N, C-alpha and C positions, 0 to 999 in steps of 0.2 A: 544441570539441565542440558539438553541437547536440542539444537534447532536445525531442522532439516529445511533447506532452502535452495535457492538458485540465485546467482548474483543479480540477474535482471528481473526477477519476479517482484512485481509491485507489492504483492501481499507479504512476501518474506521481508522486503525492504521496510515495510511498516513495523513489523515486529522487531527488526534489528534496532530501529530508532527507539522504540519503547524500552527495550532492554538497556540501551545506552543511557537514556534519560534517567532511568531508575538505578543505574550503577550495578546492573545485574550481569553476570557472566553466563553464557551458554556456549558449550562446545558446538562448533558448526559442522554439519554433515551436508553433503551436496548431492542434489539430484538434478542431472542435466536434463532440462525439459525438452530440448530439441532432439535428444537421443531417446526420449521416452523412459528415462530412468525412474520417473515418478510413478510408473505403472509396474515396476518390477515386483516379483512375488515377496521379496523381503521387506518392501516398503508398504505395500497395500494394507497389511494388518495395522499399521500406524495411522494411515489415512486412506480409507477405502474409496474415497473419491479419486484417488490418483492425482492429487494436487499438492503443492507446497503453499504454505509451510505446515509443518507439524512440530509442536514443541513437546518433547518428552521430559516429564518432570522427574525429580529425584526419586520418587517412589515407583517410577516406571510407567505411570499412566501418560497417555498421549492426548494432547489438545490440538484441535484443528480449527480452521477459519480464523484469519488474522484479527478481525475485530473482536471476536470472542476471546482470543488469546490475550490481546491487549487489555481488555476489560478484566480478565483474570489477574493479570499482572497488576492492574490498578487496584484491585480489591485486596490482593495479598501484600502488595508493597505500595501503600497509598501516597507516598511522597516521591516526586512531585505528582500532584493529581493530574490525570489526563482527561477525566470526565468530571465536569463541575458538580458541586453539591446542589446548587440551585436547580430545581426540577425543570423549569422552563428552559434555562440555558443548557442543561444537560440534554434535553430533547433536541434542541437546535444543533448542538454539537454532533449528536448521533445522526440526526437527519443529514447533515452535511457529509459526514463520513460515509453514510450509507448511499447517498447520491453518487459518490465516487465508486465505492466498492461494489454496489449492486447494480447501478444503472449505467456506469461508464465502463469500468474495468471488466465487469462480468461479460460484456458483449463485444469486447475488443481484445480479449486475451488469446493466448496461443491456441487453445482448444477450439475456440470459435473460428479463428482465422484458418485453422487447419481444415475445419469442416467446410468452409467456403471454398477452399482450394479443392477439396475432395468432390465438391459438386461441379467442378469444372471451371471455376472462376480464376482468372489470371491474377498476377501480382498487382496490376494496376487497380483492378476492381477491389481486391481484398484490402490493399493498403488504403484505398479511397474510403472503404467502409469504416476502417479503424479511425481514419482521420476525421470523418464526419461525426461519428459517435462521440469522439473525444471533444471536438470543437463545440458541438451542441451542448454536451453535458457541462463542460467548463464554463460556457456562457451562463448557464443557469446557476452554477456555483458562484460566479462573480456577483450575480444579482442577490444571492443568499447572504453575501457578506456586505452588501451596500451600506447597511445601517449599523454594522458591527465595528466597535472600536478595535484598533490594532495595538501593536504592530503585527501580532499573530492573527490567525483567523478569528479568534474570539477572545480578544483582550491582550493582556500583558505577558502571557505565558503560553507555550504550546499546549495543545489539547489533541484529543483523538482526531479532530478535524485536520490539523496540520500534518499528522502522521499519514493521513490518507492523501492529502493534497500534494505533498512534495514528490512522492513516487509517481503520481499521475502526471505531474508536469514533466517529469523525466520522460515518461512515455509520450507525452504530447510532442516533445521535441523530436523524438525518434520518428514520429509520423508527420513531422513538418507542419504542425498546427501553429497558426499565427496567434501569438499571445499578447500582441501590443494593445488590444482592446480590453485586456483583463488586468488593469493596474492593481486592483485590490489583491488578486491572487498572487501577483508577482511580488507585491510588498510583503505579504505573509511569507512567501517562499524565501525572500531575502533575509527576513528576520530569523527564519529557521536555519538557513545555511550559514549563519554566523555562529551557530552553536556546535561544539565538537561532537555532540551526540548524533547530529544529522550528517556532519562531515564524514565521520567514521563509518556510518551506515551506508554510504553511497555505493552504488554497484561497482564502480571502477576500483574501489578500495577493498573488495572482497577477494579472498584467496582463489576463488574459482573464476574470477573475471577473465574474459577473453578479449 
């Protein structure tokens, strides 16, 4: 397999964690998002959205969208499970992951921030937008975990929810979001960061890190 990503992409970060947890290897190829390499003619056939990640399978077919890629990996390599078997818990895990991927990350990513700048907004306004989106969204995520047992987001092992959370907390710190009022999220992050799969997937450990 080959994983197209960028060291600081939250979405690619999620997939790296999943591959590590399942003991799977994928050659890494890099698309520098700030240079627009994700929109190059040689890459768009793999991901017509011009986004990372894209996972190219051994048969040459390409998968896009990080949560879909992770669920594919979970279905084809089911140990350790990242999406619970119980239907209710499975829905809760997916809802938490989608709250981050669809409601937080999607509206504070590089493309959105670039469009805000193109509309004439300065860095203070643009960074403030990202800060507020992340802070509001993570506060809701904290509430979603209030009744869930730890140490991870949903119990004693990492799930799809944790794979979404850890990269988003990395982004939160980049935009100086205060996390002190989110002890449940921080506890889940600490449990994750004790695992080699999360440590090795960190942005600063990637070959293209700057």
